[in-house]
Backbone bond lengths (Angstrom), bond angles and torsions (degrees), N, CA, C in turn:
res aa  C-N    CA-C-N  psi(-1)  N-CA   C-N-CA  omega(-1)  CA-C   N-CA-C  phi
1 X - - - 1.498 - - 1.499 109.57 -
2 X 1.323 116.62 148.52 1.457 124.80 -177.86 1.525 108.75 -121.30
3 X 1.309 115.11 137.17 1.460 121.64 172.18 1.493 110.17 -120.36
4 X 1.315 114.68 138.34 1.463 122.59 179.93 1.530 108.43 -122.89
5 X 1.328 116.09 131.97 1.421 120.75 178.36 1.489 110.99 -129.16
6 X 1.326 116.72 115.60 1.455 122.04 178.65 1.510 110.37 -88.98
7 X 1.316 114.91 152.82 1.467 123.00 174.06 1.485 108.66 -155.01
8 X 1.354 114.94 168.30 1.445 121.39 175.80 1.534 113.11 105.58
9 X 1.323 117.78 -10.59 1.441 119.71 174.99 1.495 112.04 -61.89
10 X 1.315 116.77 146.46 1.439 120.06 -177.35 1.533 110.02 -167.53
11 X 1.308 114.28 176.80 1.450 120.20 170.07 1.508 108.67 -86.77
12 X 1.337 118.06 128.27 1.414 123.44 -178.79 1.507 111.08 -132.36
13 X 1.327 115.50 156.37 1.497 121.34 175.92 1.533 108.61 -83.54
14 X 1.340 115.79 150.01 1.427 118.27 170.27 1.520 110.21 -56.32
15 X 1.336 115.02 137.89 1.485 121.70 -176.23 1.493 113.38 88.76
16 X 1.326 118.02 -9.35 1.431 120.92 -178.06 1.494 111.92 -86.28
17 X 1.318 116.92 -172.30 1.460 124.19 -174.52 1.548 110.27 -132.98
18 X 1.296 116.02 150.26 1.450 122.76 171.96 1.549 107.48 -143.60
19 X 1.329 114.20 151.00 1.427 119.89 171.06 1.531 111.85 -119.92
20 X 1.255 117.61 119.77 1.489 122.20 175.69 1.470 112.48 -91.85
21 X 1.324 116.42 146.57 1.453 121.05 176.84 1.538 109.10 -124.97
22 X 1.266 114.68 151.73 1.479 121.12 177.19 1.534 107.27 -139.69
23 X 1.316 114.17 108.87 1.491 118.48 179.58 1.546 109.05 -95.06
24 X 1.329 113.82 130.67 1.418 120.73 -179.79 1.492 108.56 -105.17
25 X 1.379 115.65 141.15 1.471 119.19 176.34 1.483 106.97 -136.14
26 X 1.347 116.44 162.48 1.430 122.53 -172.60 1.511 111.50 102.98
27 X 1.320 116.90 -156.40 1.436 119.55 179.80 1.494 109.94 -85.97
28 X 1.341 115.91 104.47 1.419 123.39 -173.82 1.534 110.07 -118.56
29 X 1.276 116.33 140.25 1.452 121.90 175.30 1.520 108.89 -121.36
30 X 1.362 116.39 140.36 1.470 120.02 -178.30 1.475 110.07 -61.56
31 X 1.309 119.84 -19.73 1.450 123.41 -178.36 1.536 113.09 -84.30
32 X 1.302 116.20 -5.45 1.473 119.93 178.35 1.493 110.17 -73.83
33 X 1.306 118.03 119.76 1.523 119.14 176.88 1.459 110.22 -60.49
34 X 1.343 117.01 143.28 1.451 125.89 175.91 1.508 109.46 -131.00
35 X 1.293 117.46 155.22 1.450 120.29 179.25 1.519 112.83 -157.08
36 X 1.296 111.31 168.65 1.516 122.28 175.12 1.536 109.07 -115.25
37 X 1.326 112.40 138.21 1.431 120.31 176.88 1.483 110.19 -134.00
38 X 1.285 122.27 167.56 1.455 122.52 174.12 1.573 108.03 -143.86
39 X 1.304 113.50 156.61 1.425 117.16 179.74 1.507 110.07 -147.12
40 X 1.350 113.11 136.23 1.441 122.29 171.43 1.468 107.74 -104.53
41 X 1.370 118.64 139.28 1.456 118.95 -179.85 1.561 111.98 -52.25
42 X 1.325 113.48 133.87 1.483 119.58 178.24 1.484 112.82 88.12
43 X 1.335 120.08 -5.30 1.474 122.42 -178.46 1.549 107.90 -121.72
44 X 1.315 112.56 161.40 1.461 118.39 178.05 1.531 111.96 -70.77
45 X 1.332 115.15 152.51 1.480 121.04 177.47 1.501 105.60 -66.49
46 X 1.326 115.83 135.46 1.460 124.15 -175.66 1.503 110.07 -109.46
47 X 1.379 118.65 131.73 1.452 121.61 176.77 1.532 108.40 -80.65
48 X 1.290 115.00 131.49 1.476 120.89 -178.98 1.534 110.61 -105.47
49 X 1.293 116.33 -51.35 1.465 118.10 -174.77 1.546 107.67 -161.00
50 X 1.334 114.99 155.22 1.466 120.89 -179.94 1.470 112.05 -147.67
51 X 1.342 116.70 153.32 1.424 124.07 170.60 1.553 105.08 -113.03
52 X 1.340 114.91 121.29 1.444 121.27 -175.22 1.575 110.00 -84.37
53 X 1.316 115.34 172.76 1.447 119.40 -174.60 1.525 113.62 -58.64
54 X 1.292 115.81 -31.26 1.475 119.83 -179.61 1.507 113.54 -89.51
55 X 1.354 117.84 0.92 1.453 120.57 177.97 1.535 112.43 98.79
56 X 1.308 117.86 -7.97 1.464 119.65 176.28 1.506 109.54 -67.43
57 X 1.333 115.41 153.08 1.471 120.87 -178.41 1.571 105.63 -114.83
58 X 1.367 111.34 146.95 1.449 116.64 172.06 1.502 107.23 -132.82
59 X 1.377 115.03 155.20 1.467 118.79 -177.44 1.522 108.37 -133.85
60 X 1.339 115.13 147.68 1.429 122.25 169.82 1.504 108.98 -81.78
61 X 1.326 115.65 166.71 1.458 119.50 -174.24 1.579 112.19 -60.49
62 X 1.339 114.17 -36.79 1.487 118.55 -176.09 1.523 111.12 -66.83
63 X 1.312 115.20 -25.87 1.513 118.68 -175.50 1.481 114.77 -94.55
64 X 1.317 117.84 -21.76 1.481 121.38 -175.00 1.523 111.38 -58.28
65 X 1.337 114.39 127.75 1.466 120.66 174.29 1.534 111.74 89.83
66 X 1.327 119.57 -19.36 1.482 121.67 -177.53 1.517 112.37 -116.95
67 X 1.308 115.97 -36.74 1.450 119.12 -173.92 1.567 111.49 -108.71
68 X 1.317 117.02 147.00 1.427 121.49 179.24 1.533 108.64 -131.34
69 X 1.287 114.25 127.65 1.481 120.20 178.54 1.533 107.15 -101.16
70 X 1.341 113.90 142.64 1.449 119.29 176.49 1.542 108.38 -149.51
71 X 1.323 115.30 161.81 1.467 119.32 -176.05 1.502 108.39 -140.78
72 X 1.321 117.56 134.66 1.450 125.10 174.87 1.500 107.13 -113.30
73 X 1.314 117.04 99.24 1.448 120.87 -176.38 1.528 112.27 -69.40
74 X 1.328 116.38 -22.72 1.529 118.00 176.89 1.490 110.74 -70.00
75 X 1.307 118.08 -20.53 1.479 122.07 -179.58 1.490 110.41 -114.57
76 X 1.335 118.24 2.78 1.468 119.51 -178.53 1.511 111.68 54.07
77 X 1.320 116.02 39.56 1.488 119.92 -171.90 1.551 111.83 -126.01
78 X 1.221 116.61 134.59 1.456 124.94 176.41 1.530 108.22 -107.37
79 X 1.338 119.28 138.40 1.425 124.45 -177.71 1.517 109.11 -122.01
80 X 1.319 113.30 154.03 1.487 120.73 169.21 1.517 107.75 -136.48
81 X 1.276 116.03 109.82 1.444 120.08 176.80 1.528 106.28 -92.83
82 X 1.327 113.04 125.78 1.499 120.40 -176.84 1.517 109.67 -118.95
83 X 1.291 115.71 118.90 1.448 121.97 -179.37 1.514 111.02 -113.82
84 X 1.331 116.49 158.79 1.460 121.92 176.32 1.501 109.38 51.26
85 X 1.347 114.61 55.73 1.453 120.96 -176.07 1.530 109.67 -67.68
86 X 1.376 116.06 146.05 1.421 124.62 -179.52 1.501 109.21 -122.25
87 X 1.339 118.43 153.25 1.471 119.57 176.66 1.526 112.10 -51.73
88 X 1.291 118.82 -34.41 1.455 120.36 179.79 1.534 114.96 -71.37
89 X 1.307 117.46 -3.41 1.474 122.94 172.33 1.519 110.22 -81.43
90 X 1.299 118.35 -9.27 1.474 121.93 178.19 1.512 109.67 -59.56
91 X 1.363 116.13 121.17 1.397 121.69 -177.00 1.582 110.32 -178.94
92 X 1.285 115.30 173.07 1.460 118.37 169.96 1.531 107.18 -93.52
93 X 1.280 115.28 131.67 1.483 121.99 -176.02 1.523 111.14 -106.80
94 X 1.262 114.84 130.08 1.458 123.21 -176.58 1.537 111.53 -121.72
95 X 1.336 117.21 144.97 1.425 119.98 168.53 1.545 108.23 -109.23
96 X 1.330 114.41 156.69 1.454 117.76 174.21 1.519 110.73 -138.93
97 X 1.326 115.20 164.04 1.470 121.41 179.35 1.525 104.53 -139.20
98 X 1.311 114.92 137.75 1.459 120.45 -177.34 1.531 109.05 -112.20
99 X 1.324 117.85 127.38 1.418 124.81 171.58 1.531 108.71 -128.57
100 X 1.317 114.36 107.85 1.459 118.32 -174.80 1.501 113.16 58.54
101 X 1.280 113.99 -119.98 1.513 120.10 -179.91 1.513 111.80 -95.67
102 X 1.295 116.15 4.17 1.524 118.24 -179.18 1.503 110.35 -107.09
103 X 1.333 114.67 133.80 1.441 121.67 174.67 1.514 110.15 -115.67
104 X 1.303 115.25 123.36 1.472 120.05 -179.55 1.547 108.14 -100.12
105 X 1.305 115.42 146.67 1.475 120.88 179.27 1.528 110.00 -128.52
106 X 1.278 114.19 147.43 1.471 119.89 170.39 1.543 111.23 -82.23
107 X 1.315 113.59 179.73 1.469 117.33 -177.84 1.499 113.55 -86.59
108 X 1.339 117.51 -9.87 1.434 121.31 176.78 1.534 114.26 96.40
109 X 1.337 114.20 154.00 1.431 119.39 176.20 1.525 107.19 -136.25
110 X 1.329 117.83 137.85 1.466 120.07 -173.10 1.492 112.99 -88.83
111 X 1.293 116.15 131.19 1.482 122.74 172.39 1.501 108.93 -116.06
112 X 1.307 115.31 126.57 1.455 120.22 178.45 1.523 106.35 -125.81
113 X 1.335 116.17 127.28 1.448 121.75 -178.34 1.489 109.52 -116.69
114 X 1.312 118.06 122.00 1.463 122.43 -178.38 1.482 109.80 -98.21
115 X 1.322 117.29 151.45 1.457 121.82 -174.85 1.494 106.19 -92.88
């Protein structure tokens, strides 16, 4: 079983920065893909960024140029550095981890960006 705990969400000013963390516990392998998503109530969950099994990173359109994903396998932690925040970045942010056919999700952390 895998548990994911996100943290780092906060109230931020437009133009500011935040770094989210996601700590994974349980049986984790560095080859397990991990990613960051966000969701606004009433809308579909949106993929922001991911670290693939080989270590390559991928980004969704909303994250390109402003967000950076990184992973520290020694700490089983996934990060999302978010720069130049915008009010439309306001959402609940989730991390996930994929093992075979199973996808694990954290409980989410709230990011609110004021203009």
